[in-house]
N, C-alpha and C positions, 0 to 999 in steps of 0.2 A: 485473674490480673485482668481480663479483656474486660471485663461489662463495664468499664469504663469509655474505654474506645468504641466499643459497641454501640453504646447509647450515642453518644457523638453520632455516627455514620448511620446508625438505622433509618431514615429519614432522607438519605442521599441514594441514589443510582448507582449499583456497583456496575460495572462494565466488565465483562469475561470474553476474551476472544481466545478459546482453549486453543484452538489452530498453532498460535503464534508464540501461546504461553505469555500472555500479556495481561495485566490489570490494571487498568485505569481506575484511580477514588480520585472522587470531589475535591477541589480545592477547597471548598467549606460547607458549612454543616447549617442544619436548622436547629432549631432547642431542641435538647437532647426533653426525651420520654420522662424524666423528673423533675422537669424546670427549671436546672440548670441554666446558670446564663450559658449563650453560646461560646464556643471553641474553636478554634483554628487546626483542620486536619488538612496537612500538605498536597498535593494531586502529587499522585503516584502510579509512578508505572514498574511493574514486574515484568522481566521481560527474560522465558526461558528459564523461569524458578520452579525447581520443581518445588514441593506442599512443603518439606521442611526446612525450606532457606528461603521461600515466602513466606511463612509463618517467624521466621527473625527475623524479617524485615520488621513484620506490624508489630512482634513485639518490642523493637525498639523503639519505632512509633512512639509506643504506648507509654515507655517512660520517660520520652523525652517530653508528652502529652501532658502525663499526670505530674512532673516538675513545672510546666508553665514554661519550656524553652519551645520558643515556634522556630519550625524547621522550614526550610525550600523546596518548592518543588524537589521530586524526586523519583530518581529510576536506577532500578536496582539490574543488574545485567547477573546473569551467572555464566561462566565459560568453563563449569566443568573440568574443572584442574589445569586450563589451559593457560598457566603462569606468564605467559607470555605476552599476554591480555593486561597482566597487573604492574611490569613490569620488571617479573622475577619475584613478584610479593605475592603473600595469599589475597592482598585485596586492593584496592584500590581507590582511591576516592579523586577527582577531578569534575567540573564548573564546565559546562559546553551548551553555551545558549543559553543562560539563565536557568541551569537544571544542572542541579549536584547529581553526578553518574557516579556511582557506588558501584565498581565491579566485582566480581565474587570469582576468584579462580582453587575453589579447594572444595575437596568430592565427596568428604565426610562430615556431617552434617553433628559434630560432635562440639562439645563446650566450644573449646577454641573458636570455632568459626561462629558462635554465637558472639563471643567477646570482641570478634574481627570488626562483623557486621555494627557493633555497638559502636565499635571505634572509628571506623570508617564514616559514620552516620554523624559521631560528633564531629570529624572535620565538616561536615555538612552544614551541622548548626554553627559553629565556629566562622567558617567561611560567611556562611551568611549574618550572622547576628552582634557578631564582634565589634563594638567602638574602637575608635584609635582610642579613647581611653581607657577600659577596660583590658586592653592588652599590654597598658601601659604600666598599669596599677601592677599586672600578671608580670610582665618583664622585670619590675621593680621588687615584687616580692621571689621572685623565683631565679633571675641572675643571669635567664639565657640572653644571647647576641644577637642570633640570628633567629628569625622569627620560620621560614622555610627556605633551608640552603640545607640542600644534603653535602655539596660540596665543601663548604665549606666547614660545615660541622660534624660532629656524628647523629645519627640518627637521634638519640636518646635526648642530646642536645639543643633540638629545635623546637623551638615553644610551641610550633603547631602540635607537635609529639607529645609535648609533655599538657598542652591542654587538652588534648584526646584522652590520653591516659585517665586523667583526674576525674574530666567527666565520665569514663567510665565507672569508675570509681564510686564516683555521687550517686549513679542514676544507678545499678546493676540490682538485680533484687536477690542475691547471695553473697556470700564473704568471700573477696578475690584477695591474692596478692597483688602490689602494682609493684614487680620486679625492677620491670624494664625502664624504668626511670628513676634517676635518684631525689632526695628529699622526699621519700614517700611512706614518712610517720603520717599516720593517721591526723596529726595535728596540721601538718604540712600540704596533705591534700585535701585537709578543708578548707584552708586557708586559700588553697590554691583553688577550689572551688565554689567558694564565694567570690574572690575576686574577680574570676569569670563573668558572673553571673546573677552576684549581687541578691543570692541568698543562699540559704543552709540545704547539705545537698538531699536529694530524694530519699535517698539509704542511706551511703556511705557506712556501709562495715566497717566494727572494729575487729573486728577477729581478727585479719592477719596483715597488720599492719601497726 
């Protein structure tokens, strides 16, 4: 699954600062080696990321690239289980000076961590790419009242969390059940993905919904 992304960045310079654990990837590319049209690779910085978590970040970016969903500049920061850096959660997304920052506060590089990385990257995509029209279509379809207000609505009732979960379902490269949100039948998830992106899911496996 890495071949597509590797073709895109193969002509670019990858700068690695081993002492700080930071890796910066270029903001854009040259034409790939197969002569395919140009594609955009987001600026990427990995801070203190063990190799297995860095792989998760690149895996998530590859899925968005293959789906044609443009990501903003990204910074992934690994906190080695310090959940205070993620407001008590396993992961957190926030924007700082135009950069989408994904904080990772888990220690075990298990499948759940992979899903979390993809979920937080989906928040980065949504905040960067969703127009008011797309949000309105998604709201009319799903019926949520608050896009992001955890005081006024439970986690699963926030539009931003429903969007991130649905993007995870549409992109992820293996079957997965969407048990954290309601309206989670395959048809409802597919309709939500299409309302958000204007396209069919990249994968959208129907084994567990």
